[in-house]
N, C-alpha and C positions, 0 to 999 in steps of 0.2 A: 340512452341510445340502444336500440335492439339490434342484435346481429343474427337472430334466428338460431342461435346455438343453445345447447343445454349442457348440464354437468357431464353427461356421458360423452358428448362430442369433444370437449376440451381435454377431458381425462384420457380419452382414447388417443388423441393427438400427442399428448405427452408420453403415453406408453409406447406408441409407435416410434417417436423420436428417440427415446432411450434405447429401443431395440436397434435402431440404425447405428447409434453410437457404439453399442456393445459389439455389433458385428464388424465395426471398423478396427477392432483390436486384433492383432495377429495372435492366433491361438497359442503359439509357443512362447508368448510373453505373459501368459496368465499364471498367477500364483497357484501352486498346487494346494497349499493349506494356509489360507489367509488367517492371521490371528483373530480370535474372537473376543479377546479381552480389550475393551475399549479404553480402560484407564491407563494402560501401560504405553509407553512411547513406541512408535513404529518407525522411528527415524532410521534405524539400522537394518530394517527388514530387507531393503534392496541388496545389501551386502551378503546376506545369507540365503537369498532366494534361489541361487543357482542359475538365474536368468542372464546375469551379466558376465561377460568374459573378463579375464584379468585386465586386458587393455581398457575395456569399458568401465571397469571399476576405477582404474587410474585416471581416466578422462573425467568421469563424473565426480570424483573426489577432489579434483583440482578446482578450488573455489576462486582463485585469483584469475579474473577474466583476462588481465593483461598477459598472463602466462599462456592461457589457451589461445589467444589471438596470435601471440608470437609463434607458437608451434604450428598454427594454421598457415601463417605467412611463409614460414620456412619449409612447409610441406612435411614436417615431422609427423603431424597427424593430418589426415585428409578430412575435408568437411563431411564426407559421407560417413567416416568412422565416428566423428564427433556427434553428428546429428543422430545417427543410429543409436549411439550410446545414451545420449540424453533422452531420446524418444523412448527407449526401452525403460529407462528409469522413470520417466514421466508416466508411462502406462502403469508401472508398479505403484507409483505414488497415487495414481487415480483409483486403483483398486482398493487402496487403504483409506483414502481421504475424500474421494469423489470430487476431485479438483478440476477436471477437464470438461469442456463442452465439445469443441471440434477436434477430431482426430483424423489427420490426413497424411498418413505415413508416406505413401509412395510419392505424393506431390512434393513433400519436403525433401525426400531423398533425391528426387529428380533435380531439384534446385541445387542440392549439395553437389551432385555429380557434375552439373554444369559449371559450378564454381571451381571444382577441382580441375576440370578440363581447361578452363581459362588460365589457371595458374600454371598448368603444365605447358600450354602452348606459348603463352606470353612471358612466363617467368615473373609475372607481377600479380599481386593480389588485386582483386576487383575494387576494393575500397577499405576504409579503416575498420570495418567489421567483417572482413572477408571470412566467409565460411562459418560464422558463429550462429548457432541456433538460438532463436529468441522467442520466448513465449509471449502471448498477447492476451490481455483481458478481452472478454467477449463483447467488445464495443467497436474494435477496429476492423472495418470492413475489408474483406479480401475477395476479389472478384471470383465468382463461382461458388462461394461458401455462404451459408446462412449466417445472419447476425441476429441471434435470438435475444440476447441481452436480458434474460430473466423473464421474458414475457411469452406466453403461449402464442400470441399473435406474431411473434418473430419466426415461428416454425414455417418453413417454406419461403422465407424472405431472403432470396439469394441476391447477393450484391452483384451489380453490373460493372462496378469499377472498384479499384482499391482506394482506401482512405489515403490522405496525403502522407501520414506517417508510414504506412506500408510501402508506398512509392519510394520514400526516402530510405527506408531500410533496404530495399532492393538496390538502390543506387550505392549504398554503403557496403554492399556485398553480404548482407545478413541472410539468414535462412529462417523466416517465420515458420514455426513448426507445430505449435498447438495453440488453442485458445482456451481460456480458463473461466471458471464459473463466477457468477455474480448473483446478488439478490434481486428479486423482483423490485422494480422502481429504482434500483441503485442506491436509494437513500437509507441504507441500513449499515450499521457497523458489524454486521454478520452476513453470512452467505447462504441463502436458501431461496429456491423458487420452485414452482410447480413442475417445471419441465425436467430439470436435471436433479432436483433435490438439494440436500444439505451437504456442504463441505465441512470437513472435520479438521481439527488441529492435530497434526501428527505427534506432537509431544504428549497429548492426552486427548483422545478422541471424544471424551465427554465435554470438552471445552471447544469454544469457537475459535477459528483462525482469524476472526475479524472480518471486516468488509469495508467497502464493497469489493475491493480487490482481493477477496479472501481465497479465491481459487489460485491466484498467483502466489499468495502467501504460503499456502499449504504445499504447492508444487515446489517452490524454491527451497522451503525448509527441508524437503525430502531430497534436495539436490537433483530434481528432475528437470532443471533448466539452469543454465549458467547466468541468464539475464532475462528479466521479464519487464513488461511495461504495463502499468496500471494507470488509474486516473484518481483524482482527488478533488472533491468539492467541499468536504467537511472533515476529511481525515482518512479517506479511502485508500490512500497509499500508506499512510503512517500507522494506522491502527493495525492492519495485518502484519506490517513489518515489525512493529513492537511485539505483537503476540507470537510471532514466528521466528524471532531472532535474526532479523534481516536488516540490511541497509536500504534506505530509499532517499530520494530527493523530491520534495514538492516544490517545483519551480514557480515563479510568478506568472501571472496572466500573460499569455501570448509569447512566452519564450520558446515553447516547442509546439509543433503543428498538430492541431486537433481537427482541422477541417475534414469533413467526410466521414467522421466516426459517428456511430449511433450514440444517443445520449438521452437522459431524462431531463425534464424541464427545459426542453429546447426553446430558445427565445429569451430565457432568463439571462440577462446580460450584466447584472450588477455584481454577483459573486460567481465568477466563472470557474467551471471545472477545468483542471489542467491535467496533463499527462506527465508521467515521470518514470524513471527506472527503478527497479527493485532487484536486489542481488545479495549474494552471500559475501560480496567483497566491495569495498569502496571503489576499487579500480573499475568495477563494472559500471558504477554510477557515472564516473568521469568519462569512461570510454563512450558510453551511449550519448551522454549529453553533448560532449564535444563533437562527436561524429554528426549528430543531427543538426547542431547549430552550424557547423562548418558547411553543411549541405545547402545552406541559404534557402531554407524552405519558405522564407517570406516571398520568394518569387512564384510560388504556387499555392500559398495559403495566405489570404489577405488579412487574417487575424494574427499572424506572427509578427512580432516586433523586429524591426530591422536592426539587430544588434549582434555583431560578430563575437566570437569567442575572444576573451581578453586574458592574455597571460599576465598582464599587469594587475588585473583584478584578482586572478588566481594567486599571484604572489603577494596579495594583500596590500596593494598600492594605496587603498583607502584606509588601511588599518596599520599605519606606521611603516608601510612599505616593507613589512616583514623584518625590520631591523630591531625592533624592540619587542617587549613582551605585550601580550594581549590582556584585556580585562573582560572577564566573563561575568554574567550575573546568573544566579540560581533562582528560579521561580519555584520555591518549595511547595507552594500550592497556589491555586488560581482564584482563591476567595469564593469559589463556587462549590468545589468538592476537594477534600484533602486526599492525597494519594495513600495507597497501602504501604505497609512497611518495606517491601522489597524495592519499591520506587524511591523511598527516602534513603535507603541504604545505597542504592545506585548513585543518587545525587551526591551523597557524602563521599563515595569513592571517587567520583569525577572531580569534586572540589579538592580533595586531598591530592589527587594526581596532578591537577593543573597547578596547584600551589607548589608542589614539589618540583614541577618543571619551570618554576619561576614566574608563572602568570599570576595575576591578581584575580580574586573572585569576591564579588559583593552580592548582597541579597537583592533580588528584584522585587519591586513594589508593584503589585497588580494595579491597573488603572482602568476604571470604568468597565470592568469585565462583564458584569451582569447586563449592563446596557448594550454592550457589543453583542453578547450572546443572544439577547432578545431580538435585537435588530436583525441579525443574520438569519435566525431561525424563522422570523416573521416573513422575511423576503422569500425564503424557500417555499413557504406554504401560502403565499399571497394569492394564488389561484384557487384556494380553498380545496386543493386536492384534485382539481379538474384533470390535470395531466395524467395522474395515475388512473383515475376512473375511466378516462377515454381509452387508454391503452388496454385496460382489462376488458372493457366492453367490446373491443374488437374481436375477442375470442369467446367471451362469456365466462372467463375465469374470474374467481373472486379476488378482491384486493387482500393481500396478506397484511394483517394488522398486528401480528405478534411473531416473534422468532422462537417462541417456546415450542420445543419438539413434541410431536405426538408420542405417546408411550410406546407405540409399536416400532418407533425408530430405534429404540434400545439405547438412547444416549441421554435420557431424561432422568438424571440422578443428582438431585440437590434438595436441600431442605428449605432454602430461602424462597418464599413465594414471589412472583413477579409483582411489580408495582406500576403505577402510572408515572411515566417519565416526567421529571421536573420540567423538561422543556415544554411539555404540553400545558403545564400550569402557567408557564410564561406566555405562550403564544395563543392559548385557547384551544379547546377540544370540544367539538370539531372545529377545524380552522375556518376563519372567516374569509370569504371571497372578497378581496379588496378591490376598490375601484382603481383606475389608472392614476388618478390624482393621489390617492392614498399611497400607492406604490412609489410615486415620485417623492412623496414626503419621506418614505423609508430610505430611499436612495440618498436624499439630502442629509438625513440623519446619519447615515453611514459615512458620508463624506466628512461631516463634522467630527464624528468619532475617530476617524482615521487621522485627521489633523490633530486632535487632542492627544492621541496616543503617540504620534510622531513628536510632538512637543515634549511629552513626558520622557520619551527615549532621549531626546536631545539634552534635556536637563540632567541626565545622568552623568554628564561631563563633570558636574560639581563633585562627584564621588569617586571617579575612576583613577585619578592621579596619572593618567596617560596623556591628558590634553585632548582626549577624544571621548565621545559618549561610549557607553558599553559596546564592545565589539559584537557580542552575540549573547543570547539568553539560552540557558540550559533548563529544560523542564521535562516533566513527564509528557509522553505523547497521549497516554491514557492514565487515569488514576489507579489502574490495577493492571495485573498481567492478564493473560487469557482467562476468561470467565466461562461458567457453564452456558451452554446454548440458551439464548433467550434473555440473558441478563446483562448484555452490553448496552447500557442506556446512555452513558455520558460520553460526549464527544467534544466538549468545549475546549479542552487543551489543544485540540487540533483545529477546530472551527475558528478559533481566535485568529489563526494565521491566514485562513482563507478570507475572512472578513477584512483583515488589514493588508492582505496580499504580501505577506512576508515569506521570502524564500526560506525553506525549512528542510532539515534532514532528520532522519532517524538512524540511530546506531545502537547495536546491542552492547550491553555492559556486563551482565552477569546472569545467573539463574537463581530462582527462589531456593533458599536454603532454610529449612525449618529451624535449624539450630541458631541461625542468625536473625531471621526475619520473624521475630516473635510479635504477637499482636500489640498494638499501641493501647495505651490507657484511653478510656473515653474522653472526649473533649467537647467543647461547645460547638454545636453543629451549625453550619451555614444555612441548611435547609433540610427538609425531610429526606431527600435523596442522598445527601452527604451522610446522614445517619444510617440509612439502609446500606450504602456502600461500605461504611465502616463495619457494620455487622456481617457483611458478606465474607470478610477476610477469614481464611482458615489455612494455616500453613500446610496441612496435609493435602488439602484440595489442590493447592497451587504448586506443590513440590516439583522442582525441576523445570518449571516454566521459564522461558526466556524473559529477561527484564531489559527493556530498551528505553532510551530517552530521546528527546528531540533537541536539536540545536536550531535556534531561530535567528535568522539574519534579517537584513532589510530587503525591501522590494528590489527585484531583479539582481540579487547578489548571488547568483548560482555559482559562479566561479569561487567567490570568497567563502561561501558556505561550505563548498566541497573541501577547500583547503583547511578551513578551521575545523571541520569534522576530522580530517586527517590528523591535525595537531592534537585534538582531544583523544583520538584513538591511540596515537603514539604515546601520549602521556599516561593514559590508562594502562596500556600494555606494559610500560616500564614500571608503573606503580604496582601492578599485579606481580610482576617478576620480583620486585624488591620485597614484596610482602608474601611471596610464595603462594600466590593465589592463581587459580586457573582462569 
């Protein structure tokens, strides 16, 4: 399809759009001397920047969302104060990591002032999220703002109405205040596009923050937002959360409202993208999930399941009613790629912590994983890449086929050459454009694989000694911590849960410690990518990176997964204290 555009046209559009973004930043929020060393952490730069007042430091260093909400409800902090504080820190984060797309300071502050006035006049908060600034991935349409979503063709595409999620956030009293960067096509575990460029990991800017919700990951890691909302079709919430030391919840299909948001692969209805919260605190996940569910968005979004928030489920009604101990299973590896040493250490920490807390822990046996992986990835590219090609053709921009940085970006520093991802070996390269009938057969295969895995989970009752199957699975979210830009190839630890529609959380456990996380001895490799990922590990390269794991529950178990994650976090916290670990 020809659009009559050329390389100069689309590049000029990108340059002009970046100029508009730059001009939207208040001049007194600009860093005087941004650090030039890309290898060292910039997490604490906001504190030494001189841009934040003492009150703004106090506000943005408060990571417990429940504490922020309580102060907002009581009027101890105004929404304008909180929104301005996080906006300033978000802009600082952006200058260091390139995490933002839409910056609309006055619009957000006007909303905050309105909420403050409502509280002053009525004495009541507007809703459960009263006055709280919330960042949004660049998919959620806001009336009057562009939704670029990583494509040049999105420049100038101004929304005429809000997505359902934004409507619900307004009803809940929230302040949507920034939107965050994504990769072109959304189907990458990293974050780079031609319009806004590459997002960097604040713990080490030569490493990726993950994707596709990588802008949210970098922003939240910098404490530039108390609570963000991203999306996930193959790990796009969980990968950046693991890479950036955050908490997230990947809910099941249809639990939270997606209608009206921009997306890739529109019309692909077999493995659905879902939205979920990302935060520096578990309280943020629960506050957002419960507020949105209680808003009964099924009345304005036909894709949302009519399921109210259940305190019985949150109190583990289906898991012994909270009266006995739980049984967790550890997935030490997924029989596709073995995890790096820091992930193994994190799983051992969690196992010891849970056992010390009185819970039982068994090993999880992977079940038909390679079949599930191939089926899911084949469904994703069943159109032969037509969706991506069509979007790129609208502007004339080329399709991005690698996340490897250009040398002029200054973040291209690693010895390991890129390789052809194993997933392309599984599904074919270039991908085949499949017929409708062939796609139906893939859907039927997925249905059978889900049933087989469900039966496998149910059979675990024979090993748990609780009279129930395994309550939840603990596993890596990714087989490594944040990696150099362009080298995040593997996403099956996360995609497994999308294909099976298992509700899943991610939680931080520790950081890479070169003295503890020594390289493993070579082993028999599952495939060539397993071998290359093994060779990638270098303790010096990953020093200080966050190490996160995921907790996998059953379909539509949002309440129970949140509660079980709290139980795990509490156990790990006590174990660290007993063992004098940070």
